[in-house]
Backbone as CSV, one residue per row, in Angstrom:
resi,resn,N_x,N_y,N_z,CA_x,CA_y,CA_z,C_x,C_y,C_z
1,MET,-60.114,-3.305,-28.247,-60.378,-3.080,-26.847,-59.561,-4.047,-26.019
2,PHE,-59.358,-3.701,-24.772,-58.687,-4.580,-23.827,-59.730,-5.235,-22.934
3,LYS,-59.546,-6.510,-22.679,-60.362,-7.224,-21.715,-59.423,-7.669,-20.608
4,THR,-59.789,-7.377,-19.374,-58.967,-7.762,-18.233,-58.988,-9.274,-18.060
5,ILE,-57.828,-9.851,-17.795,-57.719,-11.275,-17.498,-57.754,-11.419,-15.982
6,GLU,-58.752,-12.103,-15.497,-58.957,-12.275,-14.057,-58.224,-13.514,-13.539
7,GLY,-58.113,-13.608,-12.217,-57.562,-14.791,-11.573,-56.048,-14.837,-11.500
8,LEU,-55.391,-13.710,-11.759,-53.937,-13.649,-11.697,-53.509,-13.110,-10.331
9,PRO,-52.253,-13.315,-9.953,-51.781,-12.712,-8.701,-52.002,-11.197,-8.715
10,GLU,-52.100,-10.618,-7.543,-52.443,-9.197,-7.400,-51.462,-8.262,-8.096
11,TYR,-50.193,-8.660,-8.203,-49.161,-7.809,-8.796,-49.031,-8.005,-10.318
12,VAL,-49.948,-8.772,-10.918,-49.913,-9.035,-12.358,-51.086,-8.331,-13.035
13,LEU,-50.777,-7.557,-14.062,-51.791,-6.920,-14.889,-51.950,-7.777,-16.134
14,GLY,-53.104,-8.400,-16.277,-53.366,-9.240,-17.434,-54.427,-8.622,-18.314
15,VAL,-54.119,-8.477,-19.603,-55.089,-7.951,-20.562,-55.041,-8.777,-21.841
16,GLU,-56.206,-8.900,-22.454,-56.312,-9.523,-23.766,-56.713,-8.439,-24.752
17,ALA,-55.957,-8.314,-25.837,-56.263,-7.346,-26.890,-57.254,-7.984,-27.850
18,ARG,-58.351,-7.268,-28.098,-59.385,-7.731,-29.023,-59.710,-6.623,-30.008
19,GLY,-59.913,-6.978,-31.259,-60.238,-5.971,-32.259,-59.104,-4.983,-32.433
20,LYS,-59.443,-3.748,-32.721,-58.464,-2.674,-32.917,-58.255,-1.945,-31.594
21,ILE,-56.999,-1.813,-31.162,-56.672,-1.120,-29.916,-56.539,0.371,-30.222
22,THR,-57.185,1.190,-29.376,-57.207,2.637,-29.583,-56.574,3.377,-28.410
23,ASP,-56.395,4.659,-28.612,-55.919,5.570,-27.569,-56.816,5.481,-26.328
24,LYS,-58.105,5.407,-26.546,-59.081,5.322,-25.443,-58.863,4.059,-24.618
25,ASP,-58.520,2.952,-25.256,-58.264,1.704,-24.535,-57.096,1.859,-23.563
26,TYR,-56.047,2.519,-24.014,-54.900,2.755,-23.132,-55.274,3.687,-21.986
27,LYS,-55.942,4.794,-22.309,-56.238,5.818,-21.301,-57.338,5.413,-20.332
28,ASP,-58.258,4.561,-20.768,-59.370,4.156,-19.901,-59.088,2.890,-19.095
29,LEU,-58.223,2.006,-19.578,-58.027,0.741,-18.877,-56.566,0.465,-18.535
30,LEU,-55.725,0.325,-19.522,-54.380,-0.166,-19.267,-53.548,0.771,-18.391
31,ILE,-53.486,2.028,-18.738,-52.652,2.963,-17.976,-53.160,3.147,-16.541
32,PRO,-54.464,3.375,-16.315,-54.920,3.515,-14.924,-54.686,2.265,-14.079
33,ARG,-54.895,1.091,-14.648,-54.669,-0.147,-13.881,-53.194,-0.334,-13.573
34,ALA,-52.341,-0.054,-14.547,-50.903,-0.163,-14.302,-50.463,0.831,-13.236
35,ASP,-50.956,2.052,-13.308,-50.593,3.063,-12.310,-51.041,2.655,-10.913
36,ARG,-52.229,2.059,-10.793,-52.692,1.577,-9.482,-51.768,0.494,-8.935
37,LEU,-51.363,-0.427,-9.799,-50.454,-1.482,-9.345,-49.098,-0.919,-8.959
38,PHE,-48.569,0.021,-9.742,-47.282,0.626,-9.410,-47.343,1.424,-8.107
39,SER,-48.524,1.894,-7.730,-48.638,2.607,-6.452,-48.568,1.635,-5.266
40,LYS,-48.803,0.349,-5.520,-48.776,-0.666,-4.460,-47.494,-1.502,-4.461
41,TYR,-46.884,-1.669,-5.622,-45.717,-2.554,-5.771,-44.591,-1.820,-6.494
42,PRO,-43.333,-2.082,-6.109,-42.216,-1.429,-6.798,-42.013,-1.959,-8.219
43,ALA,-42.468,-3.179,-8.465,-42.392,-3.774,-9.802,-43.648,-4.619,-9.997
44,ILE,-44.123,-4.665,-11.221,-45.290,-5.486,-11.524,-44.953,-6.386,-12.708
45,ARG,-45.790,-7.354,-12.927,-45.698,-8.221,-14.100,-46.889,-7.906,-14.999
46,MET,-46.712,-8.157,-16.284,-47.815,-7.917,-17.209,-47.947,-9.106,-18.148
47,LEU,-49.176,-9.576,-18.284,-49.511,-10.616,-19.248,-50.356,-9.952,-20.318
48,TYR,-49.859,-9.961,-21.552,-50.539,-9.311,-22.672,-50.800,-10.384,-23.716
49,VAL,-52.062,-10.658,-23.968,-52.451,-11.696,-24.915,-53.109,-11.042,-26.123
50,ALA,-52.610,-11.360,-27.313,-53.269,-10.907,-28.548,-54.331,-11.953,-28.877
51,GLY,-55.596,-11.597,-28.643,-56.697,-12.520,-28.869,-56.887,-12.828,-30.353
52,LYS,-57.712,-13.810,-30.630,-57.960,-14.225,-32.020,-58.528,-13.092,-32.870
53,SER,-59.276,-12.195,-32.246,-59.893,-11.103,-33.006,-59.018,-9.844,-33.071
54,PHE,-57.800,-9.897,-32.517,-56.908,-8.740,-32.499,-56.605,-8.275,-33.918
55,LYS,-56.815,-6.976,-34.165,-56.626,-6.392,-35.501,-55.496,-5.378,-35.573
56,GLY,-54.848,-5.094,-34.451,-53.754,-4.134,-34.453,-54.086,-2.885,-33.658
57,TYR,-53.268,-1.850,-33.867,-53.360,-0.603,-33.113,-53.629,0.560,-34.051
58,ASP,-54.382,1.549,-33.561,-54.434,2.786,-34.333,-53.189,3.606,-33.989
59,ALA,-52.926,4.670,-34.745,-51.682,5.436,-34.588,-51.508,6.007,-33.182
60,ARG,-52.570,6.516,-32.587,-52.454,7.095,-31.242,-52.169,6.020,-30.203
61,ALA,-52.701,4.819,-30.404,-52.430,3.717,-29.473,-50.962,3.298,-29.549
62,VAL,-50.384,3.342,-30.741,-48.952,3.036,-30.884,-48.141,4.036,-30.072
63,TRP,-48.504,5.305,-30.163,-47.815,6.343,-29.393,-47.995,6.100,-27.889
64,ASP,-49.235,5.814,-27.472,-49.506,5.543,-26.050,-48.667,4.377,-25.550
65,ASP,-48.530,3.339,-26.360,-47.741,2.170,-25.966,-46.268,2.539,-25.812
66,THR,-45.771,3.369,-26.710,-44.380,3.816,-26.626,-44.141,4.622,-25.357
67,VAL,-45.012,5.579,-25.085,-44.877,6.416,-23.888,-45.017,5.566,-22.624
68,PHE,-45.989,4.665,-22.617,-46.186,3.774,-21.470,-44.915,2.961,-21.212
69,GLY,-44.346,2.391,-22.254,-43.128,1.601,-22.104,-41.950,2.420,-21.598
70,LEU,-41.801,3.629,-22.090,-40.701,4.480,-21.642,-40.893,4.929,-20.182
71,ASN,-42.131,5.154,-19.782,-42.403,5.587,-18.413,-42.266,4.464,-17.395
72,HIS,-42.501,3.244,-17.841,-42.496,2.130,-16.890,-41.459,1.103,-17.244
């Protein structure tokens, strides 16, 4: 799952990856938040932290990450 990192500048999307990252994590949190920021700013920054409990990605999350990266 993703946990939002608070206290960052408004144009920075900060997330901490915990446990196994799934397709649902991308579609429910990361992509909508990134899209909201892109609607306000021409460019954004992203802080991505692999937490101590991070276990990796499932196959659909890998695909989501690839598509997200290509789109943005």
